[in-house]
Phi, psi and omega in degrees: 000127180292153171087005183257352186285160180285145172257129177263116173262116176252104191208123180265350180264117184304319183292316177298321176303308181297319174302314179297313180294325181290317180294324178296314179292319180295329178286354179093008180281132178252005178304139172294139178244124177252131182248133172236157191250359175207170182296322180295316182298323180292314178300319176302316177295314183294326185245015172057047175251168173055230182297348180253021185299334181276352179278137179289120182297335179280355178259038181282183186287165176261357183199137171244126172257110192243122170282152176271325179270094184234150168292163177065298178230128183294152174303323178300315174299318177298317176305307179308309185298319180298314192275352177256359181254132182304328183290331189234359187299339181266355181294128178291131177239120173255116173280122182237103194216161173275354184280132176248012182292127178304324175299317177298313179301311180302310182296321181296311179294323174300330179266010174099010178300139177277340182198151178227119185232125176273130181294119174294147182290320183285130185308306185301316183290325173299314177303310182297315179302314181293318178305313179296318178303310179300314179297316181296309187288336183258337183242329184265312183294137171263112179258153175296146178295000000 
């Protein structure tokens, strides 16, 4: 059934995390959201390593919302690892970042990002952007099983 998969939010900024979660809920999404705060934690979760070693890797998220500027391992490296591993390469990854650098946009799409969204500075626009992202990727988009 579409829209029931977990969303992995990779975000190190507490304010952006709270805004994103609020926007998803306000948009009517009931999907569980699992939050990790750095790139290494995201990789550990996705590949069931470290503190997530007991998690079944095939029970991963149905969508990743990925910030680029992360501690420990960059968002770009997380994206690259997701898209080069057979187990996760079909996983939709939406880069959700403040960067409007053309190099970042080019590199993200070159590394397999499914979408690149710049976080709007204005609160209302940020909420609306995340709400639309969540609805599209969990309810409208058809992903492979």
